[in-house]
C-alpha positions in Angstrom: 42.5 -103.2 -27.6 44.2 -103.0 -31.0 41.6 -100.6 -32.4 44.0 -98.7 -34.7 46.0 -101.7 -35.9 42.8 -103.6 -36.7 41.9 -101.0 -39.4 45.5 -100.5 -40.5 46.8 -104.0 -41.4 47.4 -104.5 -45.1 44.2 -105.6 -47.0 44.4 -109.2 -48.0 44.7 -109.9 -51.7 45.4 -106.3 -52.5 48.8 -105.4 -54.0 49.7 -101.9 -52.9 52.8 -99.9 -52.7 54.1 -99.8 -49.1 52.9 -96.6 -47.5 55.5 -94.0 -46.5 55.7 -93.5 -42.8 57.6 -90.5 -41.5 59.4 -91.8 -38.4 60.3 -89.3 -35.7 63.2 -89.0 -33.3 62.6 -90.3 -29.8 64.7 -90.2 -26.7 65.5 -93.6 -25.2 68.0 -96.2 -24.2 69.2 -99.5 -25.8 71.2 -102.6 -25.1 73.1 -104.0 -28.0 73.9 -107.7 -28.4 77.6 -106.8 -27.7 76.6 -105.7 -24.2 77.1 -102.0 -25.1 74.5 -99.6 -23.6 73.3 -96.5 -25.4 71.3 -93.5 -24.3 70.2 -90.6 -26.4 68.0 -90.0 -29.5 66.9 -92.7 -31.9 65.3 -92.4 -35.4 64.2 -95.4 -37.4 65.2 -95.7 -41.0 63.9 -98.3 -43.5 65.9 -98.1 -46.7 64.7 -99.5 -50.0 67.7 -101.9 -50.0 69.6 -103.3 -47.1 68.9 -103.8 -43.4 66.7 -101.3 -41.5 68.6 -99.3 -39.0 68.5 -96.6 -36.3 70.3 -93.3 -36.4 71.6 -92.8 -32.9 72.8 -89.6 -31.3 74.2 -90.4 -27.9 74.0 -87.8 -25.1 77.6 -88.2 -24.0 79.3 -88.2 -27.4 79.1 -86.0 -30.5 77.9 -87.2 -33.9 75.5 -89.9 -35.1 75.8 -93.6 -35.4 74.1 -95.9 -37.8 73.2 -99.1 -36.0 71.4 -102.0 -37.8 68.4 -103.4 -36.1 70.1 -106.8 -36.0 72.5 -105.4 -33.4 69.8 -104.5 -30.8 68.9 -106.7 -27.9 66.4 -104.3 -26.4 65.3 -100.8 -27.1 63.1 -98.5 -25.0 61.8 -95.3 -26.6 59.7 -92.5 -25.1 56.1 -92.3 -26.3 53.5 -95.0 -27.2 50.8 -95.7 -29.8 47.6 -94.8 -28.0 45.1 -97.7 -27.7 47.6 -100.3 -29.0 50.4 -100.9 -26.6 49.9 -101.5 -22.8 52.4 -98.8 -21.9 51.3 -95.2 -22.0 54.6 -93.4 -21.9 57.2 -95.7 -23.5 57.6 -98.4 -26.2 59.7 -101.5 -25.8 61.4 -103.3 -28.7 63.0 -106.7 -28.3 65.0 -109.0 -30.6 63.3 -112.4 -30.9 65.8 -115.0 -32.0 63.3 -117.4 -33.4 61.9 -114.8 -35.7 65.1 -112.9 -36.5 63.7 -109.4 -36.1 63.3 -106.5 -33.6 59.7 -106.7 -32.4 57.6 -104.1 -30.6 56.1 -105.3 -27.3 52.3 -104.8 -27.3 51.6 -106.7 -24.1 54.0 -107.6 -21.3 52.0 -109.8 -18.9 51.7 -113.6 -18.5 51.1 -113.9 -22.3 53.4 -111.4 -23.9 52.5 -110.0 -27.4 54.8 -108.6 -30.0 54.4 -107.2 -33.5 56.6 -106.0 -36.3 55.5 -102.4 -36.3 58.0 -99.6 -35.6 55.3 -97.0 -35.0 55.3 -95.0 -31.8 53.4 -91.8 -32.5 53.5 -91.7 -36.3 50.5 -91.5 -38.6 50.1 -94.5 -41.0 47.6 -96.1 -43.4 48.6 -99.7 -42.6 51.5 -101.9 -41.7 52.5 -104.0 -44.7 53.2 -107.7 -43.9 51.9 -107.2 -40.3 52.8 -110.0 -37.9 51.8 -110.5 -34.3 53.6 -113.0 -32.0 52.5 -114.3 -28.6 54.7 -115.8 -26.0 54.2 -117.4 -22.6 57.0 -118.8 -20.4 57.1 -122.6 -20.4 54.6 -122.7 -23.2 55.0 -121.9 -26.9 55.9 -118.8 -28.9 53.7 -118.6 -31.9 52.5 -116.3 -34.7 48.9 -115.3 -34.1 46.8 -114.9 -37.3 43.4 -115.9 -35.7 42.1 -116.4 -32.2 42.4 -120.2 -32.4 46.2 -119.8 -32.7 46.2 -119.0 -29.0 45.2 -122.5 -28.1 48.8 -123.8 -27.3 49.3 -120.9 -24.8 46.1 -121.5 -22.9 46.0 -125.3 -22.6 46.1 -125.2 -18.8 43.0 -122.9 -18.6 40.6 -124.4 -21.1 37.8 -121.9 -20.4 39.2 -119.3 -22.8 39.1 -121.4 -25.9 35.8 -122.9 -24.8 34.4 -119.3 -24.5 35.7 -118.5 -27.9 33.8 -121.4 -29.4 30.7 -120.6 -27.4 30.6 -117.0 -28.7 31.5 -118.0 -32.3 34.8 -116.2 -32.2 37.2 -119.2 -32.3 38.3 -118.5 -35.9 38.1 -114.7 -35.7 41.0 -112.8 -37.3 39.9 -109.5 -35.7 42.9 -108.3 -33.8 40.7 -106.5 -31.3 39.0 -109.8 -30.4 42.4 -111.6 -30.1 43.9 -108.9 -27.8 40.7 -108.8 -25.8 41.0 -112.5 -25.0 44.7 -112.2 -24.2 43.9 -109.3 -21.8 41.2 -111.3 -20.2 43.6 -114.2 -19.7 46.2 -111.9 -18.2 43.8 -110.0 -16.0 44.3 -110.7 -12.2 41.0 -109.1 -11.4 38.7 -109.7 -14.4 35.5 -108.9 -12.5 36.6 -105.3 -12.2 36.0 -104.9 -15.9 33.4 -107.7 -16.6 31.2 -106.7 -13.7 29.2 -110.0 -13.6 26.6 -110.3 -10.9 26.8 -112.7 -8.0 25.3 -116.1 -8.8 24.4 -119.4 -7.1 24.5 -122.4 -9.3 22.8 -125.8 -8.6 24.4 -128.5 -10.7 22.7 -131.6 -11.8 24.9 -133.7 -9.5 23.7 -131.6 -6.5 26.9 -129.5 -6.2 26.4 -125.8 -5.3 28.7 -123.2 -6.8 28.9 -119.6 -5.7 30.7 -116.7 -7.5 30.0 -114.3 -10.3 28.3 -115.3 -13.5 26.9 -114.3 -16.9 24.2 -116.0 -18.8 25.0 -115.8 -22.5 22.2 -114.5 -24.7 20.7 -117.1 -27.0 21.2 -116.8 -30.7 17.8 -118.1 -31.8 18.6 -117.7 -35.6 21.9 -119.5 -35.5 23.5 -116.5 -37.1 26.6 -116.1 -35.0 26.8 -119.2 -32.8 26.1 -122.6 -34.3 26.4 -124.4 -31.0 23.2 -125.8 -29.6 24.1 -125.4 -25.9 23.0 -122.8 -23.4 26.0 -121.2 -21.7 26.7 -119.8 -18.2 30.1 -118.1 -17.9 31.2 -118.5 -14.3 34.0 -117.1 -12.1 34.6 -118.6 -8.7 37.0 -115.8 -7.5 40.1 -117.5 -8.9 39.3 -118.7 -12.4 36.7 -119.1 -15.1 34.4 -122.1 -16.0 31.9 -122.6 -18.8 28.8 -124.4 -17.8 26.0 -125.8 -20.1 22.4 -127.0 -19.6 23.7 -130.5 -19.3 25.5 -129.6 -16.1 23.2 -126.9 -14.6 19.9 -127.6 -12.9 19.1 -124.1 -11.6 20.7 -120.6 -11.6 19.9 -118.0 -9.0 20.9 -114.4 -9.8 19.6 -111.0 -9.0 16.5 -112.4 -7.3 15.5 -114.6 -10.3 15.6 -118.3 -10.9 16.9 -119.5 -14.3 16.2 -122.9 -15.7 17.2 -124.5 -19.0 14.8 -124.8 -21.9 14.9 -126.0 -25.5 13.8 -124.1 -28.6 13.2 -126.8 -31.2 12.8 -124.5 -34.2 16.6 -123.9 -34.4 17.8 -126.6 -32.1 18.8 -124.2 -29.3 19.0 -124.5 -25.6 18.6 -121.4 -23.4 18.7 -120.4 -19.8 15.6 -118.4 -18.9 13.2 -117.3 -16.1 10.1 -119.5 -15.9 6.9 -117.4 -16.1 3.2 -118.3 -16.0 0.5 -116.1 -17.5 -3.2 -116.9 -18.1 -2.6 -120.6 -17.5 0.3 -120.9 -20.0 3.9 -121.6 -19.2 6.7 -119.5 -20.6 10.5 -119.1 -20.5 11.8 -115.5 -20.6 15.3 -115.5 -21.9 17.9 -112.9 -23.1 18.3 -112.9 -26.9 21.4 -111.8 -28.8 21.2 -108.2 -29.8 24.9 -107.1 -29.8 27.4 -109.0 -31.9 30.3 -106.6 -31.3 30.8 -107.5 -27.7 32.9 -110.6 -27.0 30.1 -111.9 -24.7 27.2 -110.3 -26.7 26.5 -108.0 -23.8 23.2 -106.2 -24.6 23.1 -102.4 -25.1 19.5 -102.4 -24.0 18.2 -101.9 -20.4 14.4 -101.9 -20.9 13.6 -105.4 -22.1 14.3 -105.0 -25.8 16.7 -107.9 -25.5 14.1 -110.3 -24.0 12.4 -113.1 -25.9 9.3 -114.9 -24.7 9.2 -118.6 -25.4 6.0 -120.6 -24.8 6.0 -124.2 -23.6 4.9 -126.6 -26.4 5.0 -130.4 -26.1 8.0 -130.6 -23.8 10.0 -127.8 -25.5 9.4 -124.2 -26.3 8.3 -122.1 -29.3 8.2 -118.4 -30.0 5.1 -116.9 -28.4 2.7 -115.6 -31.0 1.7 -112.5 -29.1 5.2 -111.8 -27.8 5.0 -107.9 -27.7 2.0 -108.0 -25.5 3.3 -110.7 -23.3 6.7 -108.9 -22.9 4.9 -105.7 -21.8 2.9 -107.7 -19.2 6.0 -109.5 -18.0 7.9 -106.3 -17.6 5.0 -104.7 -15.7 4.9 -107.7 -13.3 8.6 -107.4 -12.7 8.3 -103.7 -11.9 5.5 -104.4 -9.4 7.5 -107.1 -7.7 10.5 -104.7 -7.3 8.2 -102.2 -5.6 7.3 -104.7 -2.9 
C-alpha cells in the first residue's frame, strides 16, 4: 500500500516551498517518441525554469545527452520505492497523452495506477502537487482524489463501491485505502490475503450460497458507518457479493448459526449468534473495535470485540450486566469446543 506517499503528499491549505529532492543516477532503458531506443544511465533534473529533463549517458556512446521528459514514450529504471510501487526491482514511467506528462507506474494490473512522482530510492518530505491517475482498458482514465473516484472503473463489479459505502470509506482521501481497494479488485486470488472462513448462507428466497464470508462488525454508536444495515461480505470463488439482513435468513460459519437482529437505540441491524441464558434471549454480535482495517477486522481474539444484546419487545437492547454475561457466554463456548 502507499504507506510512504500517504504521509508525504503536500499538506492541503499550506503554502510551502517545494522540497529539494536529490535525484540519483539509475541504469535503465528508454523508448523515445521518435522510436529511438536508449540504454545507459539516467538522472532526473527539475530546473526552476523550463521543462524537466533527464541527463542520459548511453553505454555505447561517449558524453551525455539532455532529453526533455516530453520526448519519452516509456522509461524503465532499476530500483523501486519500497512499499509504494508493485515492482521490487525496477520502476516504469510512461507518457500519458491525455495528461501531458511522464507518469510513474504504481500498479500494472487490470486497473493500472500512475502518479507524477519521479522518486525511485530518494528521500523526500512530500511530493508537491501530487496526482494519482487510474486507468482500465475499455473503461475510463481518471484522476483519483478520493476512493469514490474509482466508481467509473468498477461499474461492472458493483461490490467494491458497495463495500466502500458499507465500511464508511466511500469518500476517503487516504491513499492507502484507495490502493487497498484497487489491489483487492486486481487480485485473482483474494482469499489468500483475506482468509475469510467457509460459510453457508440461507437467503430469504430459499436460495443457498456456499463460499467464503465475513460478517462485518456492527458500529453500535454510528461513529464510522451511518448505514443501518448488517453486512455479510461473501465470495463465491469467482467474485464478491455484499448481502444485508433483508436478503439473509441464516448464516452458518465455524460451527455457529448467525441470524439478523435490530438494535433500536441507534437504528442498527446486526448479524449475531442467538444465545439463551436464565430464560432470557440474547444476540451475541461482533462490535467494531478496529477502524484502521478496511473491513474493521478485530485485533482481539479473546472476546473483547463481542457485544451482548438482549431481546426487548421484538428488537434488542444492550444487556445491563454485559461483562458477566460475556464471561458466561465465553465459558459455554469453551465447554462446547471440548466436546
